[in-house]
Each structure stands twice: as structure tokens, then as C-alpha cells.
Biopython code that builds the backbone (N, CA, C, O; Angstrom):
import numpy as np
from Bio.PDB.StructureBuilder import StructureBuilder

atoms = [
    (1, "MET", "N", (249.358, -36.267, 67.034)),
    (1, "MET", "CA", (248.943, -37.224, 66.021)),
    (1, "MET", "C", (248.800, -38.600, 66.661)),
    (1, "MET", "O", (249.658, -39.014, 67.440)),
    (2, "SER", "N", (247.743, -39.295, 66.344)),
    (2, "SER", "CA", (247.494, -40.631, 66.873)),
    (2, "SER", "C", (248.402, -41.641, 66.169)),
    (2, "SER", "O", (248.756, -41.471, 65.003)),
    (3, "ASP", "N", (248.771, -42.690, 66.900)),
    (3, "ASP", "CA", (249.527, -43.785, 66.285)),
    (3, "ASP", "C", (248.613, -44.694, 65.469)),
    (3, "ASP", "O", (249.085, -45.486, 64.654)),
    (4, "GLU", "N", (247.316, -44.579, 65.688)),
    (4, "GLU", "CA", (246.325, -45.406, 64.990)),
    (4, "GLU", "C", (246.181, -44.908, 63.548)),
    (4, "GLU", "O", (245.829, -43.748, 63.338)),
    (5, "PRO", "N", (246.444, -45.757, 62.556)),
    (5, "PRO", "CA", (246.341, -45.297, 61.175)),
    (5, "PRO", "C", (244.887, -45.104, 60.736)),
    (5, "PRO", "O", (243.966, -45.714, 61.280)),
    (6, "VAL", "N", (244.714, -44.255, 59.759)),
    (6, "VAL", "CA", (243.443, -44.137, 59.061)),
    (6, "VAL", "C", (243.453, -45.219, 57.989)),
    (6, "VAL", "O", (244.407, -45.332, 57.220)),
    (7, "ILE", "N", (242.401, -46.003, 57.943)),
    (7, "ILE", "CA", (242.305, -47.099, 56.985)),
    (7, "ILE", "C", (241.352, -46.695, 55.869)),
    (7, "ILE", "O", (240.235, -46.239, 56.113)),
    (8, "LEU", "N", (241.821, -46.874, 54.639)),
    (8, "LEU", "CA", (241.009, -46.614, 53.457)),
    (8, "LEU", "C", (240.809, -47.944, 52.739)),
    (8, "LEU", "O", (241.771, -48.621, 52.377)),
    (9, "ILE", "N", (239.545, -48.305, 52.541)),
    (9, "ILE", "CA", (239.194, -49.518, 51.809)),
    (9, "ILE", "C", (238.465, -49.107, 50.540)),
    (9, "ILE", "O", (237.451, -48.410, 50.586)),
    (10, "ASN", "N", (238.996, -49.547, 49.408)),
    (10, "ASN", "CA", (238.335, -49.332, 48.121)),
    (10, "ASN", "C", (237.941, -50.694, 47.575)),
    (10, "ASN", "O", (238.780, -51.586, 47.447)),
    (11, "LEU", "N", (236.672, -50.853, 47.256)),
    (11, "LEU", "CA", (236.164, -52.084, 46.658)),
    (11, "LEU", "C", (235.860, -51.800, 45.199)),
    (11, "LEU", "O", (235.006, -50.976, 44.872)),
    (12, "LEU", "N", (236.571, -52.495, 44.334)),
    (12, "LEU", "CA", (236.388, -52.302, 42.903)),
    (12, "LEU", "C", (235.717, -53.532, 42.314)),
    (12, "LEU", "O", (236.227, -54.645, 42.444)),
    (13, "LYS", "N", (234.578, -53.335, 41.669)),
    (13, "LYS", "CA", (233.887, -54.410, 40.966)),
    (13, "LYS", "C", (234.368, -54.361, 39.519)),
    (13, "LYS", "O", (234.105, -53.405, 38.788)),
    (14, "VAL", "N", (235.074, -55.409, 39.130)),
    (14, "VAL", "CA", (235.817, -55.426, 37.882)),
    (14, "VAL", "C", (234.932, -55.875, 36.720)),
    (14, "VAL", "O", (234.131, -56.800, 36.852)),
    (15, "LYS", "N", (235.094, -55.201, 35.580)),
    (15, "LYS", "CA", (234.412, -55.637, 34.370)),
    (15, "LYS", "C", (234.990, -56.998, 33.952)),
    (15, "LYS", "O", (236.168, -57.263, 34.191)),
    (16, "PRO", "N", (234.179, -57.856, 33.335)),
    (16, "PRO", "CA", (234.639, -59.214, 32.993)),
    (16, "PRO", "C", (235.962, -59.211, 32.217)),
    (16, "PRO", "O", (236.131, -58.476, 31.244)),
    (17, "GLY", "N", (236.879, -60.042, 32.671)),
    (17, "GLY", "CA", (238.160, -60.212, 32.000)),
    (17, "GLY", "C", (239.165, -59.095, 32.218)),
    (17, "GLY", "O", (240.216, -59.083, 31.576)),
    (18, "LYS", "N", (238.870, -58.157, 33.106)),
    (18, "LYS", "CA", (239.720, -56.973, 33.269)),
    (18, "LYS", "C", (240.517, -56.939, 34.582)),
    (18, "LYS", "O", (241.201, -55.952, 34.851)),
    (19, "GLN", "N", (240.440, -57.997, 35.403)),
    (19, "GLN", "CA", (241.101, -57.950, 36.702)),
    (19, "GLN", "C", (242.619, -57.780, 36.574)),
    (19, "GLN", "O", (243.202, -56.963, 37.287)),
    (20, "ASP", "N", (243.266, -58.530, 35.687)),
    (20, "ASP", "CA", (244.720, -58.425, 35.544)),
    (20, "ASP", "C", (245.134, -57.026, 35.103)),
    (20, "ASP", "O", (246.115, -56.480, 35.608)),
    (21, "ALA", "N", (244.397, -56.446, 34.167)),
    (21, "ALA", "CA", (244.703, -55.092, 33.700)),
    (21, "ALA", "C", (244.525, -54.082, 34.828)),
    (21, "ALA", "O", (245.320, -53.153, 34.966)),
    (22, "LEU", "N", (243.483, -54.265, 35.634)),
    (22, "LEU", "CA", (243.245, -53.360, 36.757)),
    (22, "LEU", "C", (244.369, -53.472, 37.786)),
    (22, "LEU", "O", (244.864, -52.456, 38.273)),
    (23, "ILE", "N", (244.768, -54.682, 38.114)),
    (23, "ILE", "CA", (245.847, -54.864, 39.085)),
    (23, "ILE", "C", (247.145, -54.240, 38.563)),
    (23, "ILE", "O", (247.884, -53.621, 39.329)),
    (24, "ALA", "N", (247.421, -54.398, 37.291)),
    (24, "ALA", "CA", (248.625, -53.786, 36.714)),
    (24, "ALA", "C", (248.564, -52.261, 36.831)),
    (24, "ALA", "O", (249.559, -51.627, 37.182)),
    (25, "LEU", "N", (247.411, -51.678, 36.542)),
    (25, "LEU", "CA", (247.251, -50.226, 36.636)),
    (25, "LEU", "C", (247.370, -49.751, 38.087)),
    (25, "LEU", "O", (248.027, -48.747, 38.361)),
    (26, "LEU", "N", (246.741, -50.467, 39.007)),
    (26, "LEU", "CA", (246.814, -50.093, 40.425)),
    (26, "LEU", "C", (248.232, -50.250, 40.975)),
    (26, "LEU", "O", (248.668, -49.453, 41.806)),
    (27, "THR", "N", (248.943, -51.265, 40.519)),
    (27, "THR", "CA", (250.338, -51.455, 40.935)),
    (27, "THR", "C", (251.201, -50.304, 40.449)),
    (27, "THR", "O", (252.011, -49.766, 41.204)),
    (28, "GLU", "N", (251.028, -49.929, 39.193)),
    (28, "GLU", "CA", (251.770, -48.786, 38.645)),
    (28, "GLU", "C", (251.466, -47.512, 39.437)),
    (28, "GLU", "O", (252.374, -46.758, 39.787)),
    (29, "ASN", "N", (250.190, -47.284, 39.712)),
    (29, "ASN", "CA", (249.778, -46.109, 40.476)),
    (29, "ASN", "C", (250.393, -46.110, 41.876)),
    (29, "ASN", "O", (250.867, -45.079, 42.353)),
    (30, "THR", "N", (250.383, -47.260, 42.524)),
    (30, "THR", "CA", (250.964, -47.355, 43.870)),
    (30, "THR", "C", (252.461, -47.076, 43.832)),
    (30, "THR", "O", (252.982, -46.347, 44.676)),
    (31, "ASP", "N", (253.150, -47.656, 42.855)),
    (31, "ASP", "CA", (254.605, -47.515, 42.782)),
    (31, "ASP", "C", (255.061, -46.127, 42.350)),
    (31, "ASP", "O", (256.138, -45.684, 42.750)),
    (32, "THR", "N", (254.259, -45.430, 41.537)),
    (32, "THR", "CA", (254.710, -44.142, 41.000)),
    (32, "THR", "C", (254.093, -42.928, 41.680)),
    (32, "THR", "O", (254.676, -41.844, 41.651)),
    (33, "VAL", "N", (252.918, -43.092, 42.294)),
    (33, "VAL", "CA", (252.239, -41.950, 42.914)),
    (33, "VAL", "C", (252.046, -42.163, 44.412)),
    (33, "VAL", "O", (252.588, -41.414, 45.224)),
    (34, "ILE", "N", (251.280, -43.175, 44.772)),
    (34, "ILE", "CA", (250.881, -43.371, 46.168)),
    (34, "ILE", "C", (252.086, -43.397, 47.107)),
    (34, "ILE", "O", (252.076, -42.743, 48.150)),
    (35, "ARG", "N", (253.116, -44.146, 46.742)),
    (35, "ARG", "CA", (254.298, -44.285, 47.616)),
    (35, "ARG", "C", (255.014, -42.962, 47.860)),
    (35, "ARG", "O", (255.773, -42.842, 48.822)),
    (36, "THR", "N", (254.787, -41.971, 47.009)),
    (36, "THR", "CA", (255.470, -40.679, 47.143)),
    (36, "THR", "C", (254.703, -39.692, 48.013)),
    (36, "THR", "O", (255.234, -38.633, 48.347)),
    (37, "LEU", "N", (253.479, -40.012, 48.384)),
    (37, "LEU", "CA", (252.613, -39.054, 49.053)),
    (37, "LEU", "C", (252.825, -39.029, 50.567)),
    (37, "LEU", "O", (253.108, -40.050, 51.193)),
    (38, "SER", "N", (252.682, -37.857, 51.118)),
    (38, "SER", "CA", (252.818, -37.659, 52.552)),
    (38, "SER", "C", (251.732, -38.430, 53.296)),
    (38, "SER", "O", (250.565, -38.405, 52.905)),
    (39, "GLY", "N", (252.118, -39.105, 54.360)),
    (39, "GLY", "CA", (251.162, -39.799, 55.200)),
    (39, "GLY", "C", (250.862, -41.228, 54.808)),
    (39, "GLY", "O", (250.181, -41.939, 55.548)),
    (40, "TRP", "N", (251.361, -41.671, 53.648)),
    (40, "TRP", "CA", (251.093, -43.047, 53.212)),
    (40, "TRP", "C", (251.906, -44.014, 54.046)),
    (40, "TRP", "O", (253.083, -43.773, 54.312)),
    (41, "LYS", "N", (251.280, -45.117, 54.464)),
    (41, "LYS", "CA", (251.970, -46.133, 55.261)),
    (41, "LYS", "C", (252.078, -47.470, 54.540)),
    (41, "LYS", "O", (253.163, -48.046, 54.467)),
    (42, "THR", "N", (250.973, -47.969, 54.010)),
    (42, "THR", "CA", (250.984, -49.290, 53.378)),
    (42, "THR", "C", (249.793, -49.424, 52.428)),
    (42, "THR", "O", (248.766, -48.763, 52.589)),
    (43, "THR", "N", (249.961, -50.293, 51.442)),
    (43, "THR", "CA", (248.871, -50.631, 50.520)),
    (43, "THR", "C", (248.939, -52.119, 50.222)),
    (43, "THR", "O", (250.015, -52.677, 50.007)),
    (44, "ARG", "N", (247.765, -52.755, 50.213)),
    (44, "ARG", "CA", (247.635, -54.145, 49.785)),
    (44, "ARG", "C", (246.554, -54.207, 48.719)),
    (44, "ARG", "O", (245.491, -53.604, 48.866)),
    (45, "LEU", "N", (246.826, -54.932, 47.655)),
    (45, "LEU", "CA", (245.815, -55.218, 46.635)),
    (45, "LEU", "C", (245.379, -56.658, 46.844)),
    (45, "LEU", "O", (246.207, -57.568, 46.890)),
    (46, "ILE", "N", (244.077, -56.856, 46.970)),
    (46, "ILE", "CA", (243.528, -58.187, 47.211)),
    (46, "ILE", "C", (242.619, -58.529, 46.034)),
    (46, "ILE", "O", (241.608, -57.866, 45.800)),
    (47, "ALA", "N", (242.992, -59.571, 45.301)),
    (47, "ALA", "CA", (242.254, -59.968, 44.104)),
    (47, "ALA", "C", (241.304, -61.115, 44.434)),
    (47, "ALA", "O", (241.703, -62.102, 45.051)),
    (48, "SER", "N", (240.046, -60.981, 44.020)),
    (48, "SER", "CA", (239.102, -62.084, 44.226)),
    (48, "SER", "C", (239.470, -63.235, 43.297)),
    (48, "SER", "O", (239.957, -63.027, 42.186)),
    (49, "LYS", "N", (239.231, -64.439, 43.770)),
    (49, "LYS", "CA", (239.573, -65.625, 42.982)),
    (49, "LYS", "C", (238.717, -65.745, 41.729)),
    (49, "LYS", "O", (239.142, -66.350, 40.745)),
    (50, "ASP", "N", (237.519, -65.177, 41.755)),
    (50, "ASP", "CA", (236.635, -65.293, 40.593)),
    (50, "ASP", "C", (236.887, -64.204, 39.545)),
    (50, "ASP", "O", (236.218, -64.179, 38.512)),
    (51, "GLY", "N", (237.843, -63.305, 39.800)),
    (51, "GLY", "CA", (238.184, -62.263, 38.834)),
    (51, "GLY", "C", (237.230, -61.088, 38.803)),
    (51, "GLY", "O", (237.375, -60.199, 37.964)),
    (52, "ALA", "N", (236.252, -61.066, 39.708)),
    (52, "ALA", "CA", (235.210, -60.041, 39.659)),
    (52, "ALA", "C", (235.466, -58.850, 40.571)),
    (52, "ALA", "O", (234.696, -57.889, 40.560)),
    (53, "GLY", "N", (236.539, -58.897, 41.361)),
    (53, "GLY", "CA", (236.749, -57.792, 42.285)),
    (53, "GLY", "C", (238.194, -57.641, 42.721)),
    (53, "GLY", "O", (238.993, -58.576, 42.665)),
    (54, "VAL", "N", (238.498, -56.428, 43.159)),
    (54, "VAL", "CA", (239.788, -56.112, 43.773)),
    (54, "VAL", "C", (239.496, -55.205, 44.959)),
    (54, "VAL", "O", (238.703, -54.268, 44.862)),
    (55, "VAL", "N", (240.144, -55.494, 46.071)),
    (55, "VAL", "CA", (240.059, -54.636, 47.240)),
    (55, "VAL", "C", (241.418, -53.957, 47.403)),
    (55, "VAL", "O", (242.460, -54.609, 47.351)),
    (56, "ILE", "N", (241.391, -52.652, 47.600)),
    (56, "ILE", "CA", (242.600, -51.921, 47.945)),
    (56, "ILE", "C", (242.493, -51.583, 49.426)),
    (56, "ILE", "O", (241.591, -50.859, 49.846)),
    (57, "TYR", "N", (243.420, -52.114, 50.207)),
    (57, "TYR", "CA", (243.504, -51.815, 51.636)),
    (57, "TYR", "C", (244.721, -50.919, 51.801)),
    (57, "TYR", "O", (245.835, -51.319, 51.459)),
    (58, "SER", "N", (244.523, -49.714, 52.320)),
    (58, "SER", "CA", (245.673, -48.841, 52.559)),
    (58, "SER", "C", (245.548, -48.155, 53.901)),
    (58, "SER", "O", (244.452, -47.927, 54.413)),
    (59, "GLU", "N", (246.713, -47.832, 54.460)),
    (59, "GLU", "CA", (246.779, -47.131, 55.731)),
    (59, "GLU", "C", (247.498, -45.806, 55.525)),
    (59, "GLU", "O", (248.488, -45.711, 54.800)),
    (60, "TRP", "N", (246.959, -44.782, 56.192)),
    (60, "TRP", "CA", (247.468, -43.421, 56.100)),
    (60, "TRP", "C", (247.589, -42.846, 57.505)),
    (60, "TRP", "O", (246.930, -43.315, 58.433)),
    (61, "GLU", "N", (248.421, -41.846, 57.656)),
    (61, "GLU", "CA", (248.594, -41.225, 58.969)),
    (61, "GLU", "C", (247.356, -40.454, 59.413)),
    (61, "GLU", "O", (246.963, -40.538, 60.576)),
    (62, "THR", "N", (246.733, -39.699, 58.496)),
    (62, "THR", "CA", (245.568, -38.881, 58.851)),
    (62, "THR", "C", (244.539, -38.899, 57.719)),
    (62, "THR", "O", (244.857, -39.250, 56.583)),
    (63, "SER", "N", (243.315, -38.520, 58.045)),
    (63, "SER", "CA", (242.288, -38.401, 57.002)),
    (63, "SER", "C", (242.627, -37.263, 56.046)),
    (63, "SER", "O", (242.247, -37.315, 54.876)),
    (64, "ALA", "N", (243.331, -36.241, 56.516)),
    (64, "ALA", "CA", (243.765, -35.149, 55.626)),
    (64, "ALA", "C", (244.734, -35.679, 54.568)),
    (64, "ALA", "O", (244.728, -35.206, 53.432)),
    (65, "ASP", "N", (245.566, -36.660, 54.933)),
    (65, "ASP", "CA", (246.468, -37.271, 53.949)),
    (65, "ASP", "C", (245.677, -37.992, 52.864)),
    (65, "ASP", "O", (246.046, -37.938, 51.690)),
    (66, "VAL", "N", (244.593, -38.666, 53.243)),
    (66, "VAL", "CA", (243.740, -39.348, 52.263)),
    (66, "VAL", "C", (243.117, -38.321, 51.324)),
    (66, "VAL", "O", (243.108, -38.518, 50.108)),
    (67, "GLU", "N", (242.600, -37.235, 51.875)),
    (67, "GLU", "CA", (241.989, -36.201, 51.037)),
    (67, "GLU", "C", (243.020, -35.563, 50.107)),
    (67, "GLU", "O", (242.712, -35.268, 48.952)),
    (68, "ALA", "N", (244.230, -35.351, 50.597)),
    (68, "ALA", "CA", (245.298, -34.793, 49.750)),
    (68, "ALA", "C", (245.631, -35.756, 48.609)),
    (68, "ALA", "O", (245.850, -35.321, 47.479)),
    (69, "MET", "N", (245.669, -37.057, 48.896)),
    (69, "MET", "CA", (245.907, -38.056, 47.853)),
    (69, "MET", "C", (244.821, -37.994, 46.800)),
    (69, "MET", "O", (245.110, -38.004, 45.603)),
    (70, "ARG", "N", (243.582, -37.931, 47.235)),
    (70, "ARG", "CA", (242.460, -37.914, 46.288)),
    (70, "ARG", "C", (242.470, -36.684, 45.393)),
    (70, "ARG", "O", (241.977, -36.740, 44.266)),
    (71, "SER", "N", (243.019, -35.577, 45.871)),
    (71, "SER", "CA", (243.028, -34.350, 45.067)),
    (71, "SER", "C", (244.344, -34.132, 44.328)),
    (71, "SER", "O", (244.471, -33.164, 43.578)),
    (72, "ASP", "N", (245.322, -35.008, 44.524)),
    (72, "ASP", "CA", (246.604, -34.883, 43.834)),
    (72, "ASP", "C", (246.391, -35.052, 42.324)),
    (72, "ASP", "O", (245.752, -36.017, 41.907)),
    (73, "PRO", "N", (246.909, -34.139, 41.499)),
    (73, "PRO", "CA", (246.698, -34.235, 40.045)),
    (73, "PRO", "C", (247.229, -35.534, 39.445)),
    (73, "PRO", "O", (246.643, -36.054, 38.495)),
    (74, "ARG", "N", (248.312, -36.059, 39.975)),
    (74, "ARG", "CA", (248.851, -37.327, 39.455)),
    (74, "ARG", "C", (247.895, -38.477, 39.756)),
    (74, "ARG", "O", (247.755, -39.395, 38.948)),
    (75, "MET", "N", (247.239, -38.431, 40.911)),
    (75, "MET", "CA", (246.262, -39.454, 41.268)),
    (75, "MET", "C", (245.023, -39.324, 40.383)),
    (75, "MET", "O", (244.512, -40.309, 39.851)),
    (76, "LYS", "N", (244.555, -38.089, 40.240)),
    (76, "LYS", "CA", (243.367, -37.853, 39.417)),
    (76, "LYS", "C", (243.564, -38.344, 37.985)),
    (76, "LYS", "O", (242.606, -38.754, 37.329)),
    (77, "ALA", "N", (244.809, -38.303, 37.499)),
    (77, "ALA", "CA", (245.087, -38.756, 36.134)),
    (77, "ALA", "C", (244.836, -40.261, 35.967)),
    (77, "ALA", "O", (244.604, -40.726, 34.851)),
    (78, "TYR", "N", (244.880, -41.019, 37.061)),
    (78, "TYR", "CA", (244.627, -42.460, 37.000)),
    (78, "TYR", "C", (243.138, -42.806, 37.029)),
    (78, "TYR", "O", (242.756, -43.887, 36.579)),
    (79, "PHE", "N", (242.300, -41.923, 37.542)),
    (79, "PHE", "CA", (240.886, -42.248, 37.719)),
    (79, "PHE", "C", (240.176, -42.692, 36.436)),
    (79, "PHE", "O", (239.453, -43.687, 36.479)),
    (80, "PRO", "N", (240.343, -42.008, 35.299)),
    (80, "PRO", "CA", (239.635, -42.469, 34.095)),
    (80, "PRO", "C", (239.998, -43.898, 33.697)),
    (80, "PRO", "O", (239.118, -44.673, 33.322)),
    (81, "GLY", "N", (241.273, -44.257, 33.773)),
    (81, "GLY", "CA", (241.691, -45.610, 33.428)),
    (81, "GLY", "C", (241.119, -46.648, 34.381)),
    (81, "GLY", "O", (240.711, -47.732, 33.964)),
    (82, "ILE", "N", (241.092, -46.308, 35.654)),
    (82, "ILE", "CA", (240.523, -47.216, 36.649)),
    (82, "ILE", "C", (239.031, -47.399, 36.386)),
    (82, "ILE", "O", (238.522, -48.520, 36.424)),
    (83, "MET", "N", (238.335, -46.301, 36.121)),
    (83, "MET", "CA", (236.891, -46.367, 35.918)),
    (83, "MET", "C", (236.514, -47.090, 34.620)),
    (83, "MET", "O", (235.387, -47.568, 34.493)),
    (84, "GLU", "N", (237.437, -47.177, 33.654)),
    (84, "GLU", "CA", (237.185, -47.964, 32.446)),
    (84, "GLU", "C", (237.174, -49.457, 32.748)),
    (84, "GLU", "O", (236.575, -50.240, 32.012)),
    (85, "LEU", "N", (237.840, -49.849, 33.834)),
    (85, "LEU", "CA", (237.994, -51.260, 34.168)),
    (85, "LEU", "C", (237.084, -51.730, 35.294)),
    (85, "LEU", "O", (236.826, -52.927, 35.421)),
    (86, "ALA", "N", (236.590, -50.797, 36.119)),
    (86, "ALA", "CA", (235.844, -51.215, 37.311)),
    (86, "ALA", "C", (235.006, -50.070, 37.860)),
    (86, "ALA", "O", (235.242, -48.902, 37.551)),
    (87, "SER", "N", (234.027, -50.427, 38.677)),
    (87, "SER", "CA", (233.300, -49.430, 39.473)),
    (87, "SER", "C", (233.916, -49.425, 40.865)),
    (87, "SER", "O", (234.563, -50.392, 41.267)),
    (88, "LEU", "N", (233.711, -48.326, 41.606)),
    (88, "LEU", "CA", (234.433, -48.135, 42.857)),
    (88, "LEU", "C", (233.516, -47.685, 43.983)),
    (88, "LEU", "O", (232.715, -46.764, 43.820)),
    (89, "ASP", "N", (233.646, -48.349, 45.135)),
    (89, "ASP", "CA", (233.055, -47.903, 46.388)),
    (89, "ASP", "C", (234.193, -47.759, 47.385)),
    (89, "ASP", "O", (235.176, -48.498, 47.322)),
    (90, "SER", "N", (234.063, -46.811, 48.303)),
    (90, "SER", "CA", (235.160, -46.503, 49.210)),
    (90, "SER", "C", (234.638, -46.209, 50.607)),
    (90, "SER", "O", (233.583, -45.596, 50.771)),
    (91, "ILE", "N", (235.397, -46.659, 51.630)),
    (91, "ILE", "CA", (235.116, -46.271, 53.011)),
    (91, "ILE", "C", (236.433, -45.909, 53.686)),
    (91, "ILE", "O", (237.485, -46.463, 53.368)),
    (92, "MET", "N", (236.354, -44.974, 54.616)),
    (92, "MET", "CA", (237.514, -44.573, 55.391)),
    (92, "MET", "C", (237.142, -44.657, 56.857)),
    (92, "MET", "O", (236.053, -44.240, 57.252)),
    (93, "GLY", "N", (238.047, -45.199, 57.668)),
    (93, "GLY", "CA", (237.764, -45.321, 59.089)),
    (93, "GLY", "C", (238.997, -45.750, 59.856)),
    (93, "GLY", "O", (240.128, -45.548, 59.413)),
    (94, "SER", "N", (238.764, -46.339, 61.004)),
    (94, "SER", "CA", (239.858, -46.856, 61.824)),
    (94, "SER", "C", (239.483, -48.246, 62.291)),
    (94, "SER", "O", (238.314, -48.632, 62.273)),
    (95, "ALA", "N", (240.483, -48.986, 62.708)),
    (95, "ALA", "CA", (240.240, -50.362, 63.138)),
    (95, "ALA", "C", (239.376, -50.375, 64.395)),
    (95, "ALA", "O", (239.705, -49.720, 65.384)),
    (96, "ALA", "N", (238.289, -51.107, 64.358)),
    (96, "ALA", "CA", (237.438, -51.285, 65.525)),
    (96, "ALA", "C", (237.862, -52.541, 66.306)),
    (96, "ALA", "O", (237.615, -52.643, 67.508)),
    (97, "LEU", "N", (238.493, -53.481, 65.620)),
    (97, "LEU", "CA", (238.966, -54.702, 66.239)),
    (97, "LEU", "C", (240.086, -55.267, 65.390)),
    (97, "LEU", "O", (240.004, -55.245, 64.161)),
    (98, "SER", "N", (241.101, -55.759, 66.008)),
    (98, "SER", "CA", (242.194, -56.439, 65.302)),
    (98, "SER", "C", (242.608, -57.643, 66.123)),
    (98, "SER", "O", (242.972, -57.507, 67.292)),
    (99, "ARG", "N", (242.555, -58.802, 65.529)),
    (99, "ARG", "CA", (242.958, -60.032, 66.202)),
    (99, "ARG", "C", (244.041, -60.699, 65.350)),
    (99, "ARG", "O", (243.997, -60.646, 64.121)),
    (100, "SER", "N", (244.985, -61.307, 65.999)),
    (100, "SER", "CA", (246.020, -62.066, 65.318)),
    (100, "SER", "C", (246.283, -63.344, 66.089)),
    (100, "SER", "O", (246.018, -63.431, 67.288)),
    (101, "ARG", "N", (246.785, -64.289, 65.417)),
    (101, "ARG", "CA", (247.138, -65.562, 66.058)),
    (101, "ARG", "C", (248.519, -65.468, 66.635)),
    (101, "ARG", "O", (249.010, -66.433, 67.221)),
]
sb = StructureBuilder()
sb.init_structure("model")
sb.init_model(0)
sb.init_chain("A")
sb.init_seg("    ")
for serial, (resi, resn, name, xyz) in enumerate(atoms, 1):
    if name == "N":
        sb.init_residue(resn, " ", resi, " ")
    sb.init_atom(name, np.array(xyz, "f"), 0.0, 1.0, " ", f" {name:<3s}", serial, name[0])
structure = sb.get_structure()
């Protein structure tokens, strides 16, 4: 197994006035489902200042762990609520460059 995490980025375009509700739902999902799943390393929710978007940045041990998360029945139960609040685009990959100060 590589030490390099698999990075999953989800970009959610939020319906007007729904960013706080979406963040609350995503926080609940992270605390009750995501944190319990095999291969999960970290999750960050990034809220746009204009209220129109949320980015979910998460790291996983393998791409198989990401696929297992997506097919988990507890995760699937959150999808309708998320989709009521936002549209979703997703990419999975690995870091091509990382710089820090």
C-alpha cells in the first residue's frame, strides 16, 4: 500500500440560502458515517464566502475505500438530502504538487 493518500474532492454548488443547512448535514454525515469507514484519513469542509458553494476535501487510503464509502447504505441514505440542497461534481486523484511555507 502506498503512503500517498487518495484525494477525493467534491464540489457542491449550493441552492440559494442553503449553505448552512448543507454544512450541518455534511458535518453530521462525517461524524456519524464517514469517520467509521475503513480507509478514511481526513475530511475538510470549505465554505465559499458568497454562500454559493462547499468543497469537501477528503483523503483515503485507497480508491477501493472511496468506492466502498460511496456504496455504503448509510452513505447512500444521505444522498437525497444533499441533492435537495446542492448539485455535486466529484474528482478523485492524488497530489501532483504540494508546497508549504
